[in-house]
PABAGU-477039 format. One record per residue (C-alpha): residue in three letters; x, y, z. Coordinates in steps of 0.001 Angstrom, whole numbers, plus 500000, padded with zeros to 6 digits. Each point is the difference from the previous one (the first is absolute). Example, Ala and Ser with C-alpha at 12.3 -4.5 7.8 and 13.67 -1.06 7.14 Angstrom:
# PABAGU-477039
ALA512300495500507800
SER501370503440499340
This chain:
# PABAGU-477039
UNK239909438730609187
UNK497496502745500900
UNK497144498899502558
UNK496526501123498966
UNK498133501832503367
UNK497886496689500218
UNK503159497993500295
UNK501218501542502591
UNK497008500096501757
UNK499649496381499843
UNK503852499478501231
UNK498785502272502860
UNK496857497781500763
UNK502206497118500005
UNK502390501459502318
UNK497613501144502646
UNK498635496142499785
UNK503173498712500206
UNK500915502259503257
UNK496898499046501599
UNK500354496337499315
UNK503300500618501758
UNK498268501915502742
UNK497823496880500609
UNK503207497879500466
UNK501192501966502475
UNK503268501120498430
UNK501815503194500226
UNK499136501867496512
UNK503152502325500179
UNK502550497110500672
UNK497815497823497227
UNK500470502424497217
UNK503694499532500357
UNK499436496268500042
UNK498340499428496078
UNK500903496478499939
UNK498068499641503331
UNK497039501745498782
UNK498109497102497980
UNK500367497809503564
UNK498311502611501974
UNK497433500959497357
UNK498701496442499922
UNK500177500015503677
UNK498100502819500837
UNK497354498910497299
UNK499496496530501868
UNK499423502250503120
UNK497713502503498572
UNK497989497251498162
UNK499614497665503429
UNK498517502961501698
UNK497845500771496811
UNK498467495985500389
UNK500233500633503780
UNK497382503089499637
UNK497729498115497615
UNK500091496983502175
UNK499757502203503247
UNK497028502055498152
UNK497972496628498985
UNK500657498553503641
UNK498500503030502179
UNK497336500287497243
UNK498866496673501073
UNK499942500889503361
UNK498255503577499972
UNK498401499666496301
UNK500652503694499473
UNK502090500984496866
UNK501120503386501832
UNK501694498372503084
UNK501358496807497802
UNK501390502579498021
UNK501702501991502918
UNK500901496908501833
UNK501358498630496924
UNK502217502736499324
UNK501276500687503709
UNK500607495815500007
UNK502086500151496488
UNK502097503024501448
UNK501040497781503009
UNK500848496927498186
UNK501985502395497491
UNK501577501749503194
UNK500831496742501421
UNK501556498491496735
UNK501914502888499351
UNK501660500177503692
UNK500738496212499535
UNK502048500641496547
UNK501379503405501042
UNK501623498079503301
UNK501592497349498196
UNK503745500849499323
UNK502293498304498197
UNK502870498830502007
UNK503565499000499044
UNK499785495792500649
UNK497963496876499093
UNK496455500053498971
UNK499482497555503269
UNK500150503159502022
UNK498184501915498161
UNK497176497502499818
UNK500511499569503993
UNK499318503871500372
UNK497045500085497815
UNK498383497281501206
UNK497661502037502257
UNK499168502313497204
UNK499124496886497605
UNK497760498499502646
UNK498143503507500191
UNK500001500080496094
UNK498199496595500348
UNK497461500878502800
UNK499140503139497675
UNK499615497934496828
UNK497387497626501455
UNK498164503033501589
UNK499867501169496532
UNK499177497085498260
UNK497023498927501961
UNK497483502829498698
UNK500771499599496648
UNK499502496389500245
UNK496785500341501448
UNK499108502534496544
UNK501457497523497832
UNK498063496884500887
UNK496761502286501258
UNK497835498170497757
UNK500440496468501353
UNK500291501789503405
UNK496558501156499641
UNK498760496793499060
UNK501770498438503223
UNK498265502766502000
UNK496418499111498817
UNK500643496482500814
UNK501899501040503686
UNK497084502120500838
UNK496993497743499402
UNK502290497390502190
UNK499780502585503020
UNK496746500758499093
UNK498666496368500263
UNK502475499339503237
UNK498264503027501692
UNK496604498289499033
UNK501172496513501230
UNK501378501527503070
UNK496643501676500835
UNK498222496397498872
UNK502308498061502242
UNK499644502062503294
UNK496086500319499519
UNK499790496048499196
UNK501845499224503023
UNK496974501864502448
UNK497390498568497604
UNK501122496717500339
UNK500628500493503719
UNK495796501169500104
UNK498811497608497881
UNK501484496673502078
UNK498349501746502766
UNK496493500171498361
UNK500380496463498665
UNK501156498665503514
UNK496658501753501865
UNK497458498943496956
UNK501485496394499897
UNK499190499917503903
UNK496337500925499401
UNK500051497504496939
UNK501430497051502195
UNK497735501091502695
UNK496699499642497565
UNK501278496905498742
UNK500356498340503582
UNK496404501349500525
UNK498522498770496924
UNK501579496289500817
UNK498791499923503450
UNK496175501213498473
UNK499754497716497504
UNK501172496916502526
UNK497361501484502418
UNK497284499745496921
UNK500916496766499077
UNK499763498618503561
UNK496437501481500232
UNK498897498479496596
UNK501491496383500377
UNK502376500509496837
UNK503043500344502067
UNK501518499292503310
UNK498003497246501963
UNK497840499552496806
UNK496357501014502636
UNK498080502459498700
UNK499207501354503771
UNK501750503234501689
UNK501411497957502691
UNK503091500694502235
UNK502652499321496911
UNK497986502734498315
UNK499959502196502645
UNK503514499667500835
UNK500671501238496156
UNK497544502557500051
UNK502282501616502929
UNK503003499494498084
UNK498407501889496975
UNK498801502633502252
UNK503402500439501243
UNK501474500125496594
UNK497445502590498983
UNK500881502132503006
UNK503540499865499496
UNK499429500789496149
UNK497635503119501098
UNK503394501203502241
UNK502220499618497293
UNK497888501754497635
UNK499474502936502302
UNK503248500169501200
UNK501992499638496505
UNK497612502055498148
UNK501056503510500751
UNK503697499145500077
UNK499564498441495851
UNK497794503203499700
UNK502760502163501323
UNK502961497939498284
UNK498350500263496532
UNK499522503807500484
UNK503603500457500725
UNK500571497381496988
UNK497933502669498076
UNK501639503070501031
UNK503408498728499493
UNK499139499023496224
UNK498511503221499728
UNK503459501696501237
UNK502246497649497913
UNK497866501208496842
UNK500691503639501322
UNK503579499747500460
UNK500209497962496715
UNK498478503094498190
UNK502307502766501471
UNK502888497980498222
UNK501311502200497455
UNK502511498949497204
UNK502672502857500735
UNK502424500115497430
UNK503389498403500562
UNK502392501322497859
UNK502681502140502121
UNK503790499612499661
UNK500176496972502823
UNK496990498233497773
UNK501928500375496636
UNK503158498998501654
UNK498360496907501289
UNK498083499106496779
UNK503421500375497886
UNK501991497323502565
UNK496888497783499759
UNK500119500565496086
UNK503898499274500466
UNK499242496551501450
UNK497572499046497528
UNK501260500847496871
UNK503536499543499299
UNK500308502300496933
UNK499028502684502604
UNK502290499280502603
UNK502706500026497167
UNK499303503063499014
UNK499710501623503365
UNK503453498776500802
UNK501238501543496942
UNK498421503351500427
UNK501733499935503182
UNK503037499016498913
UNK499764502837497209
UNK499834502822502392
UNK502472498366502047
UNK502442500239497354
UNK498709503757499335
UNK500462501060503534
UNK503371498265500089
UNK501472501301496490
UNK501778503099501396
UNK501500498268502920
UNK501413497100497582
UNK501103502642497714
UNK501979501680503068
UNK501409496716500924
UNK501041498170496677
UNK500894503513498181
UNK504123500430500573
UNK501076503137501960
UNK500000502893497473
UNK501499503731499935
UNK496674501271501825
UNK500783497464502739
UNK503609501492500381
UNK498543503529499889
UNK497838499248502433
UNK502216498494502366
UNK502418502986499471
UNK497369502348500605
UNK499005498210503177
UNK503232499469501231
UNK500874503731499595
UNK496852500843502224
UNK501040497314502558
UNK503508501524500494
UNK498738503774499430
UNK497723499144502874
UNK502834498482502286
UNK502189503029499291
UNK497470502658501072
UNK499512497507503000
UNK503760500289500874
UNK499886503435499468
UNK497372500649502042
UNK501711497527502872
UNK502755501845499893
UNK498831503548500116
UNK497965498787503136
UNK503195498367501419
UNK502264503711499411
UNK496941502159501726
UNK499778497503503071
UNK503933500101500295
UNK499671504300499458
UNK497392499867502785
UNK502113497633502399
UNK502998502407499433
UNK498317503231500540
């Protein structure tokens, strides 16, 4: 069968794509070309690493856009973040080796890489969760922002209320003292008048000694009232001026309160947490999204663990063993040459 140029071009494109995924998996391309039975495994592994990095770039870009609110910086930092995650995943997969032995030993060796993969999955999933539930989060942020605004108002009013209540209590006490002395003066003056006109007291209409005594008490009460008014009136006026000034300060401080937008990354995470507590469906969906990313992040590692030892692993072990022995041989030759050189120098 003769292939047309278009078919050959498509084959070349597929080969390039396959080799790119091999690169993503951290495999040795020259060795993998000699092991066609392992090609599909490492192609899928590399695709998982690549698309995890791509999702990390999208997730990081959204997160940085939330922080900087600038599409250029969001794109730049998102790209850098995606490359970092891609390199970490590629490092995790490429450093795992299929050794001869039980799977339990391999699982123990891979456990630090699994923990790292879990952490990366959680970091990647959170910004995407915020984007998925953005409508619900925005509505909750409006409520939380209103709550913060009302709390600020309540805090200011509570602070000034304590000060105002103290001033009002002082003014009330000062006025009560004047009122009490006025009432005492009025009662004593009324008793003196009733004694003088014979309608009360001794019931004798005359300015006798009893009237004089009552008149003295009434005059003394009047003096005390005048003294109290003279003493308390300036203080009352001062306290009322302080209260009026305090009310003006409170109004000015309340007028300065602004509804600052509360929509940063921390605010969105807090809103998502509250939504999860209030709505079980959102909580379950949030858990499944996180599990999805954990599975995606751990897929290359799981594939490496459960896949049987193949020809590629054998060739890789042979090559690594060759380089190890080659290095040992070179070191031995250098040691021998140095030893012979020292013997020659000593004998000479």
